[in-house]
N, C-alpha and C positions, 0 to 999 in steps of 0.2 A: 298573570295578575300580581304575583309577588315573588321575590327571590326567597327560596327555602333551602336551608342546609338540612339534609337528610342523613341520619345515622344509618349506614348500610353495614349489616353484619355478615352478608353473604347468604342469609337465610331467605326463605320464601316470603316471609311477612314484610320485611323491609324492602325486598325487591318489588313486590306488588305495590307497596306504598309509593315507590318511585313512579310506577306506571299511573297510579291513581292521581298523584299530584300533577303529573304532566297532562293527564286528561282534563284536569280542572283548570289548566291554563297557567300553572305556575312555572317559574324558572327554577330548576332543581340542581343543586350541587351535592353530589354524593360524597360522603366522608366515611372512611373506615378508621376505627380507633384501634391502634396496635400498641402492644406493650412488650416488655422485655422478658416475659416468662412463657414463651412458646416452646414447643418441642423443637428439636433440631430440624432444620429445613434445608432443602437444596434450592438456592436462589441465585439470581444473576449478579447480585452484589451483596456485600456483607454489611448489615446495619450497624455493626460495631467498628467498621473500618474508619480511618481518619476522614474519609470523604463522605461519611454518613451525614444526613441532614441534622440540623440542630433539633433538640428536643422541643416539642410543642409547636413546631412549624408545620405549615401545609406542604406536604412533599408528595412527589410521585412515588407510587408503590412498586417495589421490585417484583418482577415476574417470578413465580415460584412453581415448582414441580414436585408435589408430594401429596399423598393422601394421609390424613390423620388416622391414627389407630384409635382415637377416642373422640366421641361425639360431643364436643364442647362448643365454644364460640370464640371469636377473635383469633382463630388460628390462621396460619398462612394459606391453607387451602380455602378457608372462608373468604379471605381477602381476594383470592383469585376469582372465586365465584362472584363476589360483589363487583369486581372489575369487569367481568364478562357481561353482567347484567347492565352495568353503566354503559359499556360500549354498545350493547344492543339497543339501548334507549337513547343513545347519543347525548348523554349528559356528562359534564366534567366530573372527574373522580379523583379524590385525593386521600392520602392517609395522614392521620394525626399521630405523631410519635409521642405517646403518652406514657412511656415507661416510668418516668419519675412520678407522675400522678397515680399510676397503678400501684406503685410501691406503697402508697398510703393505704390502699385497699388491702394489700397483702399484710401489712403490719397490723391493721385492724383485725384481720382474719386470724392471724397467729396469736395476738394478744387476747382476743375473746376466748378462743379455745383453751389457751393456757390458764385463763381465769375461771374455767369451768362453765362458760356460757356458750350458747349456740349462735354463731354469727350469721348474718345474711348479707354477704358481699354484693349480691346483685342489686339489692336495694340501695346500698351505699354507693355503688357504681353509678346508679341513676342520679343520686343526690349530688355527688361530688364531680362526676365526669360528664355523663350524657346530658344532664340538664344543669351542669355547672360550667365546666370548661367549654363545652360545646357552644354555649351562648356567647362566650368571649370570641370564639372563632367566627360565629355568625356575624357578630358586630364588625369584625375585622374585614369581612367581605361584603358588608352592606346588606346582609340578609335580614328580612323582617321576622322570619319564623325559623324555628327548629322543629323537625319532624322525626318520628321514629315509627317502627312497626309494632308498637305495643297494642294489645287488645284492650283498649279503653276508649272512652269518648269524651269529648268536650262539648258543652252546651252553654250558650250565653243567655242568661235570663236577667232582665233589668240592667243590662250593661255589665254584669258580673259573670265571668266564666266559671263553670262548675265541672269538676272531674267526675265522670260517671263510669259505671261498670261497662265492659264490652258486651256486645250483643250475644256473643258466644260464651255462655256461662262456664263451659268447660275449659275455655282458654283465657278467661278474664284476667288481666294483669294490673288492674287498678291498685291492688295491694302493694305492688313493688314501686308504685309511683307516689305513695303518700308523702314522701319526704321532700318533694319538689317545692320550691318556694312559691308562695301564692302569686307573687308578682310575675312569674314566668307563664302562668296559665294562658294569659291573653296572647302570648307569642308562640304557643305550641300548636302543632297539628298532629293528629293521630288518625291517619287515613283508613286503617284497616279495622278500627274498633267497631264500625257498624256492619261488619260482615261476619259470617260463620267461617270457620277454618276451611271446610271443604270448598266454599266459594272462592276463597283466596287461592287455593291450589288450582282450581279450575281456571281462574283468571290467568295465573302464571303459565299454565299450559297453553291457553289460547294466544297469549302474547309470544309464546315460544321460548320461555325462560328455562334454562337447564336446571334450575333449582326447584322446579314445580313439585317434585316428589322427594325433595331432600328432607331428611329427618330433622325434627326439632332438636335444638341443643339441650342436653341433659346434664352436662357437667359444669363445674366451676372452671372458668377459662384458664386460670393460671395453675391449676393442679393438673398438670399434663401427664404425670406418671404416678402410679401407686395410689395409696390411700391418703385421706385427709390428714390423719394423725402423723403419718410419715412425713408429709409435706411440712406440717407445723413444726415437728422436731428438727427437721433439716434446716428450716429457715431460722428457728430460734437458736439452734446451736451455733450458727454463724456469728451471733451477737453476744450470747450469754449462755451460761450453763445453769439450767433450772431443773431440779428433780421434781417431776410431777407424778411419779409412781406412788402407788398406795394400795389400799385394801378394798375388796368387794365385801360389802356388809349388807345384811338384811335390815329391814326397818326396825326389828327388835334388837339390833346391835350385834347379832351373830356374824362373825367373820367367816366367809365362805370361799375366799380366794384372794389372789393378788392381781394387780394390773400394772402395766408398764407406763401408764400416763393418763391423766384425766382427759387429755385432748382426744382420746379414742372413744369418747362416749358423749351422748346427748340425751336429754330428758325424753322419755318415751321409747328409747331404743330397746329392742327385744333380741335381735340376732347379734352374734359376734361378741357376746359378753365374756367369753373365755372361761366359762364355768358351766358345768352341767348339774342341774338341781332337781331333775326329774319332773319338773313342771315349769311352764312358761313364767319367766320373770322379766320385769321391765326396769329400766333406770328411772327411779322415782325422783332422785335429785343428785347433784354433784356438789361436794363440799370442798372447795379449793383450799381452805385453811388446813384441814386434816388430810386432804387428798383422798378422802373416802368417796367411793361410788356406791350409792345406796340403791339396793334392788328391792322390788316389792311386787305384789300381785296387781293385776289390772285394776281391780276395784280401788287400789290405793293411789291410782294415777289421777283420779278426779279432783278438780279444784274449782272453786266458785269465784275466787277473788284474785286480782292482780293489781300491781301498781306499775306505771310506766313513766319513763323520764325522757328528757330531750325531745319534747313534743314539737310537732309541726302541724299547724292547722291550715287548711285550705279555705276555711270560712272564718268569719269573725267569731270571737268567743261567745257573744250573745246569741249566735245562730246555732250553737251546739246544743242539741236537745239532751235532756237528762236521760231519756229513754232512747236507745239506738241499738244497732247491731254491731258486734265487735268480732273481728277475725284475728286469730292468734298465730296463724302460719299461712304460707302461700297456698298450700293444697287443702286447707280446711274451709269449712263453711262458716259464715258469720253466725253469731248466736245472739239472741236478745239479752240485753244487759242494761244496768243502770250505771251511768258514767258521772263522776264528780271531778271537776277541775280542782287541782291543788296548787299550792305555791311552787315557785321555782321551776315552771315548765313541766309539771308532772300531772298525772291524773290517775284515778282509781276506777276499777271496774268490778262490779258485782254481777255475775251471770245469773240468769234465772235457773239454769241447770248446770251441774258440774261439767267442766270441760276437760278433755283428756290431754295430758302431757303439756301443760303450759311451761314453755322453756324460756328461762332468762336469756336475754340476748336477742330473741326474736322480736318482731314488730307486732304491736297490737294496733289494728287499724279500725277506725270507727266509720260506720255507714249509717245513712238515713235513707232507706229504700235503696235506690241505685246510686245515690250520690256519695262520693268519698269525702268525708269530713276532715280527715287527717288522722294522726296517731302518734305513737311514741314507742320507745324500746322497753321491753318488759324487764323490770328489776327482779 
């Protein structure tokens, strides 16, 4: 029916998406997006060799032989899983060498943690790469659509496509898609969004895919070793020397300890604070100017208001209701709130009830029922 470029991660969702697209009669081209921050691999050719393909080109993927010690995505083992699925389905399969583009994601990740904010690189990856660069490649091969294995749905009403939550509420990924440009919705396909996860695994098994029981990715793909704060310091130290060490203080100003860098903390964190106080404490806020990490009790974590910037709306402004539901992190539920649009691509939110651990740097995404309206980045 149509030529479709499918982002294949090597996981069960994008693998079954390929099967569903073929069942619908589409011509499918599988694409794996690789970058330069993978763990060491044993492969048949060296991507850094003089004969390596140019960045950003469609290239054949080298065969690899290794198992990852960490369950992330975009690894060499994932690439080989995706290749096997493509071979089984008899669809063409290519790799996009996007190490330069992924560097933008890594720089953002490092800069946000250094500034005391909590980044969401998976959302930015969707914005800048999966539904950014991938459309460029789709155009270059004459494909009408770009598809992924995200758990979200698209529905067209009155000629206008709407982004909806996935049927499986426990796996819904509409939150991480809020930043996609509205113009792309009409060229997107999300085949698995109308299924429950167990049904996707069952389909994978029926088709004979080796990824049917593969675990879902849980890690940030480019942090292949160690902790996030160690990664941030290592990356940052290659470019500049910034001291982010400071003090741990209570909300009343009492100093209770020291820390080696604000990049080791995020708002709402309880474990790994580096100090024992006899009762549970949480990171209430991070003050990058003073480099203080402020700790408090759980009841001090509640907040009813936020402002967000750099908004992206998937509907026209006049279609955004003043009353809607707002989600402040991927694994949180949306909550009833009043939303007001502000100047310079910003909006404010007042929740009906206090929300726990609103973290600057995370996305605030607005919903009206099942429809994703859009959102922005919490200031």
